[in-house]
C-alpha positions as CSV (number, residue, x, y, z in Angstrom):
1,M,30.1,-40.2,37.7
2,L,31.8,-40.5,34.2
3,T,35.2,-39.4,35.7
4,Y,35.0,-42.2,38.4
5,L,34.0,-44.8,35.9
6,L,37.0,-43.8,33.8
7,L,39.3,-44.2,36.9
8,L,37.9,-47.6,37.7
9,Y,38.1,-48.6,34.0
10,G,41.7,-47.5,33.9
11,V,42.6,-49.5,37.1
12,L,40.9,-52.6,36.0
13,S,42.1,-52.6,32.3
14,R,45.4,-54.1,33.4
15,S,44.1,-56.3,36.3
16,I,43.6,-60.0,36.3
17,I,39.9,-59.8,35.2
18,S,40.8,-57.8,32.0
19,K,41.2,-61.0,30.2
20,S,37.6,-62.1,30.8
21,L,35.0,-62.0,28.0
22,I,32.7,-60.0,30.3
23,F,35.4,-57.3,30.6
24,Y,35.9,-57.0,26.8
25,V,32.1,-56.7,26.4
26,V,31.9,-53.9,29.0
27,E,34.9,-52.3,27.5
28,I,33.5,-52.1,24.0
29,F,30.3,-50.5,25.4
30,F,32.4,-48.2,27.4
31,I,34.7,-47.2,24.5
32,L,31.7,-46.5,22.3
33,G,29.5,-45.1,24.9
34,I,30.4,-41.4,24.6
35,P,29.6,-41.1,20.8
36,V,26.5,-43.2,21.2
37,Y,25.3,-40.9,24.0
38,F,25.7,-37.9,21.8
39,L,23.9,-39.5,18.9
40,L,21.0,-40.7,21.1
41,K,20.8,-37.3,22.8
42,Y,21.2,-34.9,19.9
43,G,20.7,-37.1,16.9
44,L,23.3,-37.4,14.0
45,K,22.6,-34.1,12.2
46,K,22.6,-31.9,15.4
47,S,25.6,-33.8,16.8
48,L,27.6,-33.0,13.5
49,Y,26.3,-29.5,13.6
50,N,27.5,-28.9,17.1
51,T,30.8,-30.3,16.5
52,K,33.5,-27.6,16.0
53,F,37.1,-28.7,16.0
54,E,40.0,-26.5,16.2
55,R,42.0,-26.5,13.0
56,I,45.0,-28.3,15.0
57,E,42.5,-31.1,16.1
58,L,41.8,-31.9,12.6
59,F,45.4,-33.0,12.1
60,F,44.7,-35.7,14.7
61,L,41.5,-36.7,13.0
62,L,43.5,-37.0,9.7
63,S,45.9,-39.4,11.6
64,I,42.9,-41.6,12.5
65,I,41.5,-41.5,9.0
66,T,44.8,-42.3,7.4
67,Y,45.1,-45.3,9.7
68,F,41.7,-46.6,8.7
69,I,42.4,-46.1,5.0
70,N,45.6,-48.1,5.5
71,I,43.7,-50.9,7.4
72,I,41.2,-51.1,4.5
73,L,43.9,-51.0,1.7
74,F,47.0,-52.6,3.1
75,Y,46.9,-54.2,6.4
76,D,46.2,-57.9,7.5
77,N,44.4,-58.5,10.8
78,K,41.9,-55.7,9.9
79,I,39.3,-56.4,12.8
80,L,42.3,-56.5,15.3
81,N,43.7,-53.3,14.0
82,I,40.4,-51.6,14.3
83,I,39.7,-52.8,17.8
84,F,43.1,-51.7,19.2
85,I,42.7,-48.1,17.9
86,L,39.4,-47.7,19.7
87,P,40.8,-46.7,23.0
88,T,42.7,-43.9,21.3
89,I,39.5,-42.8,19.5
90,M,37.7,-42.9,22.9
91,G,40.4,-40.8,24.5
92,F,40.2,-38.1,21.9
93,I,36.4,-38.0,22.2
94,L,36.8,-37.7,26.0
95,Y,39.3,-34.8,25.4
96,Y,36.8,-33.1,23.0
97,Y,33.8,-33.6,25.3
98,N,35.5,-32.2,28.4
99,K,37.1,-29.3,26.5
100,T,33.8,-28.2,25.0
101,R,32.0,-28.5,28.3
102,D,34.4,-26.3,30.3
103,N,36.0,-29.1,32.4
104,I,32.8,-30.8,33.4
105,L,34.8,-34.0,34.1
106,F,37.3,-32.2,36.3
107,T,35.6,-29.9,38.7
108,I,36.8,-29.2,42.2
109,K,34.2,-31.6,43.6
110,I,35.4,-34.3,41.2
111,Q,39.0,-33.7,42.0
112,N,38.1,-34.3,45.7
113,G,36.5,-37.5,44.8
114,L,39.5,-38.6,42.8
115,L,41.7,-37.8,45.6
116,T,39.7,-40.2,48.0
117,A,39.2,-42.8,45.3
118,S,42.8,-43.0,44.5
119,K,43.7,-43.5,48.2
120,V,41.1,-46.3,48.5
121,I,42.4,-48.2,45.4
122,I,46.1,-47.9,46.8
123,L,44.8,-49.4,50.1
124,S,42.9,-52.1,48.2
125,I,46.0,-53.0,46.2
126,I,48.0,-53.3,49.5
127,A,45.2,-55.4,51.2
128,F,45.0,-57.7,48.2
129,E,48.7,-58.3,48.0
130,I,48.9,-59.1,51.8
131,L,45.9,-61.6,51.5
132,N,47.2,-63.1,48.3
133,R,50.7,-63.8,50.0
134,I,48.9,-65.4,52.9
135,F,46.1,-67.4,51.2
136,Q,47.4,-67.6,47.6
137,L,44.1,-66.5,46.1
138,Y,45.9,-65.8,42.8
139,P,49.1,-67.6,41.6
140,I,52.2,-65.6,42.4
141,K,54.3,-65.9,39.4
142,L,57.0,-63.4,40.4
143,P,57.5,-64.0,44.2
144,K,60.1,-61.2,44.6
145,F,57.9,-58.6,43.0
146,M,54.7,-56.9,44.2
147,A,52.1,-57.3,41.4
148,S,48.8,-57.6,43.5
149,Y,45.8,-58.4,41.2
150,F,47.6,-57.0,38.1
151,L,49.0,-59.2,35.4
152,H,52.6,-58.0,35.7
153,P,54.6,-55.8,38.0
154,N,55.0,-53.2,35.2
155,D,51.1,-53.1,35.0
156,L,50.9,-52.3,38.7
157,G,53.9,-49.9,38.3
158,L,52.0,-48.0,35.7
159,T,48.8,-47.8,37.7
160,I,50.4,-46.9,41.0
161,S,52.6,-43.9,39.3
162,V,49.5,-42.6,37.7
163,L,47.5,-42.9,41.1
164,T,50.3,-41.1,42.9
165,I,50.4,-38.3,40.4
166,I,46.5,-38.0,40.7
167,I,46.9,-37.6,44.5
168,F,49.7,-35.1,43.9
169,I,47.6,-33.0,41.5
170,T,44.4,-33.0,43.6
171,K,46.0,-33.1,47.2
172,R,44.6,-30.6,49.6
173,K,47.0,-27.8,50.6
174,G,49.2,-28.8,53.6
175,S,47.6,-32.2,54.0
176,K,50.2,-34.6,55.6
177,I,47.8,-37.6,54.9
178,D,48.0,-36.7,51.1
179,L,51.8,-36.6,51.4
180,L,51.8,-40.0,53.1
181,F,49.9,-41.6,50.4
182,I,52.4,-40.2,47.8
183,L,55.2,-41.7,49.8
184,I,53.2,-45.1,49.9
185,G,52.7,-44.9,46.2
186,I,56.6,-44.5,45.7
187,I,57.3,-47.4,48.1
188,I,54.8,-49.6,46.3
189,L,56.5,-48.6,43.0
190,Y,59.8,-49.7,44.4
191,L,58.4,-53.1,45.5
192,T,57.1,-53.7,42.0
193,K,60.8,-53.0,40.7
194,S,59.3,-51.5,37.6
195,R,62.2,-49.4,36.3
196,T,60.1,-47.8,33.6
197,Y,57.7,-46.2,36.0
198,L,60.2,-45.6,38.8
199,V,62.1,-43.5,36.2
200,A,59.0,-42.0,34.8
201,L,57.5,-40.9,38.2
202,S,61.0,-39.5,39.1
203,F,60.9,-37.6,35.7
204,Y,57.5,-36.1,36.8
205,F,58.8,-34.8,40.1
206,I,62.1,-33.5,38.6
207,A,60.0,-31.5,36.0
208,Y,57.8,-30.1,38.8
209,A,60.8,-29.4,40.9
210,F,62.5,-27.5,38.2
211,L,59.4,-25.3,37.6
212,R,59.0,-24.7,41.3
213,N,62.5,-24.4,42.8
214,K,65.9,-24.9,41.0
215,L,67.6,-25.8,44.4
216,L,65.1,-28.6,45.0
217,T,65.7,-29.7,41.4
218,T,69.3,-30.0,42.0
219,F,68.7,-32.2,44.9
220,V,66.3,-34.4,43.0
221,V,68.6,-34.7,40.0
222,I,71.5,-35.9,42.1
223,F,69.4,-38.5,43.9
224,I,67.9,-39.9,40.6
225,T,71.3,-39.8,38.8
226,T,72.9,-41.7,41.7
227,T,70.1,-44.3,41.5
228,L,70.5,-44.9,37.9
229,L,74.3,-44.7,37.4
230,I,76.0,-46.2,40.5
231,P,76.0,-50.0,39.9
232,V,75.6,-50.9,43.7
233,V,72.6,-48.5,44.0
234,Q,71.2,-50.0,40.7
235,D,71.5,-53.5,42.1
236,F,69.7,-52.6,45.3
237,I,66.9,-50.6,44.0
238,L,66.4,-51.8,40.4
239,E,67.3,-55.4,40.7
240,N,65.3,-57.8,38.5
241,N,66.4,-61.3,39.0
242,I,64.2,-62.8,36.3
243,I,65.0,-60.4,33.3
244,T,68.4,-58.9,34.2
245,N,70.2,-62.1,35.3
246,K,68.8,-64.1,32.3
247,Y,70.0,-61.2,29.9
248,E,73.3,-61.1,31.6
249,N,74.0,-64.8,31.5
250,K,73.3,-64.9,27.8
251,T,75.2,-62.0,26.7
252,G,77.9,-61.2,29.3
253,Q,76.3,-57.8,29.7
254,N,74.1,-56.2,32.2
255,S,71.6,-53.7,30.5
256,L,69.7,-53.0,33.8
257,L,67.7,-50.2,32.5
258,L,67.0,-51.2,29.0
259,T,66.9,-55.0,29.4
260,G,67.2,-55.7,25.7
261,R,64.8,-53.0,24.4
262,E,67.5,-51.7,22.1
263,Y,67.2,-55.0,20.2
264,I,63.5,-54.5,19.6
265,W,64.0,-51.0,18.6
266,S,66.8,-51.9,16.1
267,G,64.5,-54.6,14.6
268,A,61.6,-52.1,14.4
269,I,63.8,-49.6,12.5
270,K,64.6,-52.1,10.0
271,V,61.0,-52.8,9.3
272,I,60.1,-49.1,9.3
273,K,62.5,-48.6,6.6
274,E,60.7,-51.0,4.3
275,N,57.3,-49.8,5.2
276,L,57.7,-46.1,5.9
277,L,54.8,-44.7,3.9
278,V,51.8,-46.7,5.2
279,G,53.2,-48.7,8.0
280,I,52.0,-52.3,8.8
281,G,49.3,-51.9,11.4
282,S,49.8,-52.3,15.1
283,Q,48.6,-55.9,15.3
284,N,51.1,-57.0,12.6
285,I,54.1,-55.9,14.5
286,P,54.8,-59.2,16.4
287,D,55.1,-61.2,13.2
288,K,57.3,-58.7,11.4
289,V,59.6,-57.7,14.4
290,T,60.0,-60.7,16.5
291,P,62.1,-62.6,13.9
292,L,64.7,-59.9,13.9
293,I,65.3,-60.1,17.8
294,P,68.2,-62.4,19.0
295,D,66.9,-65.8,20.1
296,Y,68.7,-65.7,23.5
297,L,67.0,-62.4,24.6
298,Y,64.5,-62.8,27.6
299,L,62.1,-60.4,25.9
300,K,61.7,-62.7,23.0
301,E,61.4,-65.9,25.0
302,N,58.7,-64.1,27.1
303,N,56.9,-63.0,23.9
304,A,57.2,-59.4,25.0
305,I,55.9,-57.9,21.8
306,A,53.1,-60.3,21.2
307,K,50.8,-57.5,22.2
308,A,52.2,-55.2,19.5
309,S,54.6,-53.4,21.9
310,L,57.8,-52.0,20.6
311,H,58.4,-50.5,24.2
312,N,58.5,-47.1,22.6
313,V,55.4,-45.2,21.6
314,Y,57.1,-43.2,19.0
315,L,58.2,-46.3,17.1
316,D,54.9,-47.9,17.7
317,I,53.1,-45.0,15.9
318,L,55.5,-44.7,13.1
319,L,55.6,-48.5,12.4
320,S,51.8,-48.9,12.8
321,M,50.5,-45.9,11.0
322,G,53.3,-44.9,8.6
323,I,54.8,-41.5,8.2
324,L,51.7,-39.6,7.4
325,G,49.9,-40.9,10.4
326,F,52.9,-40.2,12.6
327,V,53.4,-36.6,11.4
328,F,49.6,-35.8,11.7
329,T,49.6,-37.1,15.2
330,F,52.7,-35.3,16.4
331,I,51.6,-32.0,14.7
332,F,48.7,-32.1,17.2
333,F,50.7,-33.3,20.2
334,G,53.5,-30.9,19.4
335,Y,51.2,-27.9,19.1
336,R,49.6,-28.8,22.4
337,I,52.9,-29.2,24.2
338,I,54.2,-25.9,22.6
339,K,51.1,-24.0,23.8
340,A,51.3,-25.7,27.3
341,T,55.0,-24.7,27.6
342,I,54.2,-21.0,26.7
343,Y,51.4,-20.9,29.2
344,V,53.4,-22.4,32.1
345,L,56.3,-20.1,31.5
346,K,53.9,-17.1,31.5
347,N,51.9,-18.2,34.5
348,K,54.7,-19.1,36.9
349,N,52.5,-19.0,40.0
350,D,49.8,-21.3,38.6
351,L,50.9,-24.6,40.5
352,F,47.9,-26.6,39.5
353,Y,48.6,-26.0,35.9
354,K,52.2,-27.0,36.5
355,K,51.2,-30.3,37.9
356,L,49.0,-31.0,34.9
357,Y,51.7,-30.0,32.6
358,C,54.2,-32.3,34.3
359,Y,51.9,-35.3,33.7
360,I,52.0,-34.7,30.0
361,I,55.7,-34.4,30.2
362,Y,55.7,-37.7,32.3
363,V,53.6,-39.6,29.6
364,F,55.8,-38.4,26.7
365,G,59.0,-39.2,28.8
366,A,57.7,-42.8,29.6
367,A,56.8,-43.3,25.9
368,F,60.5,-43.7,25.1
369,V,60.8,-47.0,26.9
370,Y,57.3,-48.3,27.2
371,S,54.0,-48.6,25.1
372,D,51.1,-47.2,27.1
373,L,49.6,-44.3,25.1
374,Y,48.6,-45.9,21.8
375,F,47.0,-49.3,20.7
376,T,46.3,-50.1,24.4
377,R,44.1,-49.3,27.2
378,N,45.0,-48.3,30.7
379,I,44.7,-45.5,33.3
380,L,47.8,-43.6,31.9
381,Q,46.0,-43.1,28.6
382,V,42.5,-42.2,30.1
383,F,44.1,-39.4,32.3
384,F,46.4,-38.2,29.5
385,W,43.4,-37.2,27.3
386,L,41.5,-35.8,30.3
387,I,44.3,-33.7,31.6
388,L,45.2,-32.5,28.2
389,S,41.7,-31.2,27.7
390,V,41.7,-29.5,31.2
391,M,44.8,-27.7,30.3
392,T,43.4,-26.6,26.9
393,V,40.4,-25.1,28.6
394,M,42.6,-23.1,31.0
395,E,44.7,-21.9,28.1
396,R,41.6,-20.8,26.3
397,K,40.2,-18.9,29.4
398,E,43.4,-16.9,29.7
399,L,43.0,-15.8,26.2
400,D,39.3,-14.9,26.8
401,V,40.3,-12.8,29.8
């Protein structure tokens, strides 16, 4: 049941209802629910006694402790900075809980349920979009984009790309219906015109194709490269009249893929240099970085970093948590990626693990151009931690054998 609730939470966390007070209250209960459950079931003393972290996991805990110390001693907006780190803490607890219970949240039965649920959600998104276009149940702010009941096409793009990957991971062998839904997901992603997640999902399938078949990889890479580099194809598939044209009109340039992100990154790096040791806290980013972005840029006019997003997870963590928090965080992630890479190279016939491994690569690839892993809540983050824990259990069982 918890896994399905996590799926529903991930989908709704970027929807039109996510701004409601009721959703915030439910979310706080949900985020704190797992640790409270442990305390109620086992008590504080037994819970702590039964908690056995690997040494590498202590580095991640150190990153969180460092961040809290910085909040108390240095940061403004202390309450907001605490609130926005809670989903990451929940994710780590989810990772630890599933790992210690031998994948209790990702059994074969649950995988089949996720497969069905993901299809139902995709159909619901399509149905809502059609009804909304006919009856205008919700204001259509971007008429040339598919956004459904999400706040922005990128939010739908993120959700659809993750749902498509979940279907691919859990698909039944040889099922044409599963493949049809994967195709539908890709089509919806195209209709959102979300460059970030079209590229990210492509990156997922390139990584998987490479691990499966180098000839297939060659074909996929040629197709993706053509899509990204040929201007005519760019205009057809990745056209964004609102962002791109406004950016082009003001600058005389057409940065179709970055859409001005380079200016945000440049401003962020300037602030990082001045606050390298302790950072400034995620919720102080807008006040510090926005003044360094050119006034003509659409991303500034649209208040794109008002939610503390530098459109780059690595810069987000470095500027928010400082160098110590950044190093502790990526010692943990780096170790897990290295272990996973060693496993996937040793077990070349384990297709299920390869699918999981490619999801982690997908997340860290998308992290270069969008901020969906830290200081936020969404379906990508939820399944990142869950899948990371599943991979950890599989690696451990290989060693036990």
